[in-house]
C-alpha positions as CSV (number, residue, x, y, z in Angstrom):
1,M,-2.7,-9.4,-21.0
2,M,0.5,-8.3,-19.2
3,S,0.2,-4.9,-17.4
4,T,3.2,-2.7,-17.0
5,V,4.9,-2.0,-13.6
6,A,3.6,1.6,-13.6
7,E,-0.1,0.3,-14.1
8,A,0.3,-2.3,-11.3
9,I,1.9,0.3,-8.9
10,T,-0.9,2.8,-9.8
11,A,-3.6,0.2,-9.1
12,E,-2.0,-0.7,-5.5
13,I,-1.7,2.7,-4.7
14,D,-5.3,3.3,-5.4
15,Q,-6.3,0.2,-3.5
16,L,-4.0,1.5,-0.5
17,G,-6.0,4.9,-0.6
18,I,-2.9,6.8,0.1
19,A,-2.3,9.3,-3.0
20,D,-4.2,12.0,-1.2
21,K,-2.4,12.0,2.0
22,H,1.1,11.2,0.5
23,P,0.9,12.5,-3.0
24,G,4.8,13.3,-3.4
25,L,5.8,9.6,-2.3
26,A,2.9,8.0,-4.4
27,Q,4.1,10.1,-7.5
28,L,7.6,9.1,-6.9
29,A,6.7,5.4,-6.9
30,V,4.8,5.9,-10.2
31,T,7.9,7.6,-11.8
32,L,10.2,4.9,-10.6
33,A,7.8,2.2,-11.7
34,T,7.9,3.9,-15.3
35,S,11.7,3.8,-15.1
36,V,11.5,0.1,-14.4
37,D,9.2,-0.5,-17.4
38,D,11.7,1.5,-19.7
39,P,13.9,-1.1,-21.5
40,G,16.9,1.1,-21.7
41,N,19.7,0.8,-19.3
42,A,19.5,-2.4,-17.3
43,T,21.5,-0.8,-14.4
44,A,19.2,2.0,-14.3
45,Q,16.3,-0.3,-14.2
46,A,17.8,-2.3,-11.5
47,N,18.4,0.8,-9.4
48,A,14.9,2.0,-10.2
49,A,13.4,-1.3,-8.9
50,R,15.3,-1.3,-5.6
51,E,14.2,2.3,-4.9
52,L,10.7,1.3,-5.9
53,R,10.5,-1.5,-3.5
54,A,11.6,0.8,-0.7
55,V,9.2,3.5,-1.5
56,M,6.3,1.0,-1.8
57,E,7.3,-0.4,1.6
58,D,7.2,3.0,3.0
59,L,3.6,3.5,1.5
60,R,2.3,0.3,2.6
61,K,3.4,1.3,6.2
62,L,1.6,4.7,5.8
63,A,-1.6,3.3,4.6
64,P,-4.5,3.1,6.7
65,P,-5.4,-0.2,8.2
66,A,-7.9,-2.5,6.2
67,K,-11.4,-2.2,7.1
68,D,-12.2,-5.7,6.3
69,L,-12.4,-7.7,9.6
70,D,-11.6,-11.4,9.6
71,R,-13.1,-13.8,12.2
72,V,-10.6,-13.1,14.9
73,D,-11.2,-9.3,14.6
74,E,-14.9,-9.8,14.7
75,L,-14.6,-12.0,17.9
76,A,-12.3,-9.6,19.5
77,K,-14.6,-6.7,18.7
78,K,-17.6,-8.6,20.2
79,R,-15.4,-9.4,23.4
80,E,-14.4,-5.6,23.7
81,D,-18.1,-4.6,23.2
82,G,-19.2,-7.2,26.0
83,L,-16.6,-5.9,28.3
84,V,-17.5,-2.1,27.9
85,R,-21.1,-3.1,28.5
86,A,-20.2,-5.1,31.6
87,R,-18.3,-2.0,32.9
88,R,-21.3,0.2,32.4
89,A,-23.6,-2.2,34.1
């Protein structure tokens, strides 16, 4: 089943966890996505899509860093923990 742009944008905003900290920008993204979904004026759709892309780029930059650590992050954390312990000794 194909989802709408508005549904996809809402899901991404939820995943980024930014709606509470930046509600105006998040709502603007959803409104623009709804405009992209509207099959009316193609020029308006293109303009909304361009603005949506810019707003989502801003929201992604404002999102907190991902909490999932990859292997490199884990090794860096272990190294830092070891250096902290060595400084205390």
